[in-house]
MDTraj code that builds the backbone (N, CA, C; nanometers):
import mdtraj as md
import numpy as np

residues = "MET LEU SER THR TYR THR ALA LYS TYR THR ARG ILE SER HIS GLY TYR MET GLY GLN LEU ILE GLU TRP PRO GLU VAL ILE THR GLU GLY ALA THR LEU GLU GLU CYS ARG GLU MET LEU GLN ASP ALA LEU ARG GLU MET ILE LEU ALA TYR GLN GLN LEU GLU LYS GLU ILE PRO LEU CYS THR VAL ALA SER SER ALA PHE".split()
xyz = np.array([
    [-1.6749, -0.0659, -0.9367],
    [-1.5741, -0.1633, -0.9012],
    [-1.4602, -0.0917, -0.8294],
    [-1.4081, -0.1532, -0.7253],
    [-1.3041, -0.0948, -0.6428],
    [-1.1816, -0.1851, -0.6452],
    [-1.0653, -0.1252, -0.6677],
    [-0.9408, -0.2013, -0.6651],
    [-0.8750, -0.1825, -0.5295],
    [-0.8278, -0.2924, -0.4715],
    [-0.7645, -0.2843, -0.3403],
    [-0.6381, -0.3693, -0.3363],
    [-0.5452, -0.3269, -0.2537],
    [-0.4248, -0.4035, -0.2257],
    [-0.4346, -0.4570, -0.0838],
    [-0.3661, -0.5652, -0.0571],
    [-0.3648, -0.6257, 0.0754],
    [-0.2442, -0.5738, 0.1528],
    [-0.2698, -0.5168, 0.2704],
    [-0.1618, -0.4630, 0.3531],
    [-0.1292, -0.5595, 0.4665],
    [-0.0001, -0.5678, 0.4965],
    [0.0471, -0.6480, 0.6093],
    [0.1139, -0.5517, 0.7062],
    [0.0730, -0.5559, 0.8331],
    [0.1304, -0.4686, 0.9350],
    [0.2052, -0.5528, 1.0370],
    [0.3231, -0.5059, 1.0723],
    [0.4074, -0.5769, 1.1684],
    [0.4466, -0.4806, 1.2795],
    [0.4301, -0.5236, 1.4023],
    [0.4727, -0.4426, 1.5168],
    [0.6246, -0.4459, 1.5220],
    [0.6870, -0.3285, 1.5285],
    [0.8325, -0.3176, 1.5411],
    [0.8630, -0.2363, 1.6665],
    [0.9887, -0.2259, 1.7018],
    [1.0263, -0.1637, 1.8287],
    [0.9777, -0.0199, 1.8445],
    [0.9683, 0.0539, 1.7375],
    [0.9288, 0.1947, 1.7479],
    [0.7954, 0.2237, 1.6785],
    [0.7089, 0.1227, 1.6668],
    [0.5779, 0.1451, 1.6064],
    [0.5344, 0.0287, 1.5189],
    [0.5000, 0.0610, 1.3933],
    [0.4513, -0.0393, 1.2995],
    [0.5162, -0.0232, 1.1632],
    [0.5318, -0.1358, 1.0957],
    [0.5779, -0.1361, 0.9572],
    [0.4618, -0.1884, 0.8740],
    [0.4346, -0.1206, 0.7621],
    [0.3287, -0.1639, 0.6716],
    [0.3851, -0.1906, 0.5336],
    [0.3343, -0.2942, 0.4683],
    [0.3829, -0.3328, 0.3352],
    [0.2664, -0.3921, 0.2574],
    [0.2637, -0.3667, 0.1273],
    [0.1601, -0.4257, 0.0433],
    [0.2051, -0.5640, -0.0025],
    [0.1187, -0.6614, 0.0121],
    [0.1503, -0.7997, -0.0248],
    [0.1743, -0.8110, -0.1756],
    [0.0861, -0.7504, -0.2552],
    [0.0950, -0.7629, -0.4003],
    [0.2041, -0.6734, -0.4610],
    [0.2542, -0.5778, -0.3837],
    [0.3541, -0.4825, -0.4340],
    [0.4522, -0.4540, -0.3200],
    [0.5439, -0.5469, -0.2916],
    [0.6316, -0.5379, -0.1748],
    [0.7208, -0.4133, -0.1685],
    [0.7403, -0.3469, -0.2822],
    [0.8222, -0.2255, -0.2812],
    [0.7513, -0.1103, -0.2105],
    [0.6193, -0.1214, -0.1921],
    [0.5433, -0.0193, -0.1199],
    [0.5481, -0.0574, 0.0279],
    [0.6334, 0.0120, 0.1021],
    [0.6591, -0.0205, 0.2425],
    [0.6853, 0.1088, 0.3188],
    [0.6421, 0.1137, 0.4429],
    [0.6637, 0.2327, 0.5243],
    [0.6538, 0.1970, 0.6720],
    [0.6812, 0.2945, 0.7564],
    [0.6719, 0.2772, 0.9011],
    [0.5973, 0.3956, 0.9617],
    [0.5349, 0.3705, 1.0764],
    [0.4668, 0.4760, 1.1495],
    [0.4711, 0.4479, 1.2983],
    [0.4592, 0.5524, 1.3773],
    [0.4639, 0.5379, 1.5226],
    [0.3413, 0.4638, 1.5747],
    [0.2263, 0.4839, 1.5099],
    [0.1030, 0.4150, 1.5472],
    [0.0507, 0.3393, 1.4259],
    [-0.0421, 0.2495, 1.4486],
    [-0.1007, 0.1737, 1.3381],
    [-0.1738, 0.2675, 1.2428],
    [-0.2477, 0.3637, 1.2967],
    [-0.3196, 0.4591, 1.2123],
    [-0.2230, 0.5422, 1.1276],
    [-0.1156, 0.5886, 1.1881],
    [-0.0152, 0.6648, 1.1126],
    [0.0468, 0.5789, 1.0030],
    [0.0739, 0.4546, 1.0338],
    [0.1316, 0.3625, 0.9360],
    [0.0347, 0.3414, 0.8195],
    [-0.0930, 0.3265, 0.8481],
    [-0.1939, 0.3108, 0.7428],
    [-0.1972, 0.4321, 0.6507],
    [-0.1977, 0.5505, 0.7114],
    [-0.1999, 0.6737, 0.6330],
    [-0.0745, 0.6866, 0.5461],
    [0.0398, 0.6539, 0.6037],
    [0.1651, 0.6643, 0.5298],
    [0.1717, 0.5603, 0.4183],
    [0.1131, 0.4422, 0.4408],
    [0.1114, 0.3385, 0.3384],
    [0.0228, 0.3811, 0.2209],
    [-0.0885, 0.4445, 0.2493],
    [-0.1740, 0.4966, 0.1423],
    [-0.0989, 0.6022, 0.0614],
    [-0.0266, 0.6901, 0.1303],
    [0.0519, 0.7927, 0.0624],
    [0.1635, 0.7291, -0.0205],
    [0.2307, 0.6288, 0.0356],
    [0.3379, 0.5602, -0.0367],
    [0.2827, 0.4942, -0.1634],
    [0.1630, 0.4370, -0.1553],
    [0.1005, 0.3747, -0.2716],
    [0.0735, 0.4792, -0.3794],
    [0.0162, 0.5928, -0.3401],
    [-0.0093, 0.6995, -0.4390],
    [0.1202, 0.7439, -0.5065],
    [0.2250, 0.7611, -0.4293],
    [0.3532, 0.8049, -0.4841],
    [0.4137, 0.6998, -0.5782],
    [0.4013, 0.5717, -0.5417],
    [0.4547, 0.4652, -0.6279],
    [0.3776, 0.4570, -0.7585],
    [0.2462, 0.4742, -0.7525],
    [0.1663, 0.4724, -0.8747],
    [0.2119, 0.5851, -0.9670],
    [0.2300, 0.7041, -0.9122],
    [0.2774, 0.8176, -0.9928],
    [0.4147, 0.7903, -1.0530],
    [0.5053, 0.7378, -0.9713],
    [0.6407, 0.7089, -1.0197],
    [0.6383, 0.6041, -1.1308],
    [0.5606, 0.4976, -1.1125],
    [0.5522, 0.3934, -1.2150],
    [0.4922, 0.4484, -1.3435],
    [0.3914, 0.5352, -1.3307],
    [0.3313, 0.5947, -1.4499],
    [0.4325, 0.6818, -1.5235],
    [0.5097, 0.7610, -1.4499],
    [0.6097, 0.8472, -1.5124],
    [0.7181, 0.7661, -1.5821],
    [0.7534, 0.6521, -1.5239],
    [0.8558, 0.5655, -1.5822],
    [0.7984, 0.4685, -1.6854],
    [0.6665, 0.4760, -1.7032],
    [0.5953, 0.3874, -1.7948],
    [0.6182, 0.2397, -1.7606],
    [0.6222, 0.2128, -1.6297],
    [0.6352, 0.0760, -1.5806],
    [0.4962, 0.0209, -1.5511],
    [0.4831, -0.1099, -1.5612],
    [0.3556, -0.1747, -1.5336],
    [0.3299, -0.1764, -1.3835],
    [0.2118, -0.1316, -1.3462],
    [0.1728, -0.1298, -1.2052],
    [0.1269, -0.2705, -1.1662],
    [0.1805, -0.3257, -1.0567],
    [0.1411, -0.4606, -1.0146],
    [-0.0096, -0.4727, -0.9947],
    [-0.0623, -0.5880, -1.0288],
    [-0.2050, -0.6140, -1.0151],
    [-0.2453, -0.6189, -0.8685],
    [-0.3671, -0.5792, -0.8433],
    [-0.4209, -0.5835, -0.7087],
    [-0.5469, -0.6683, -0.7095],
    [-0.6055, -0.6834, -0.5930],
    [-0.7312, -0.7537, -0.5790],
    [-0.8420, -0.6630, -0.6290],
    [-0.9356, -0.7170, -0.7012],
    [-1.0484, -0.6382, -0.7498],
    [-1.1713, -0.6783, -0.6689],
    [-1.2243, -0.5819, -0.5958],
    [-1.3435, -0.6066, -0.5151],
    [-1.4646, -0.5484, -0.5888],
    [-1.5714, -0.6228, -0.5921],
    [-1.6923, -0.5733, -0.6573],
    [-1.8067, -0.5723, -0.5570],
    [-1.9003, -0.4847, -0.5806],
    [-2.0170, -0.4728, -0.4942],
    [-2.1338, -0.5468, -0.5569],
    [-2.2069, -0.6168, -0.4755],
    [-2.3280, -0.6832, -0.5227],
    [-2.4468, -0.6011, -0.4786],
    [-2.5378, -0.5728, -0.5706],
    [-2.6551, -0.4932, -0.5368],
    [-2.7768, -0.5799, -0.5271],
])
top = md.Topology()
chain = top.add_chain()
for i, resn in enumerate(residues, 1):
    res = top.add_residue(resn, chain, resSeq=i)
    for name in ("N", "CA", "C"):
        top.add_atom(name, md.element.get_by_symbol(name[0]), res)
traj = md.Trajectory(xyz[None], top)
């Protein structure tokens, strides 16, 4: 089973802004869409670590399952 968050990307004057729909505090910017995606993944990892250290509940995400 794979857990995923939904990302929203917006074109801005100097590149792209990315934000997670289910966890709006996870937000970042990048010069290109690919850079923004990479930075958003990094921001998510960092937020998960911070929430774990603070013993805060991590927002729920979409759960994707594979059918065999």
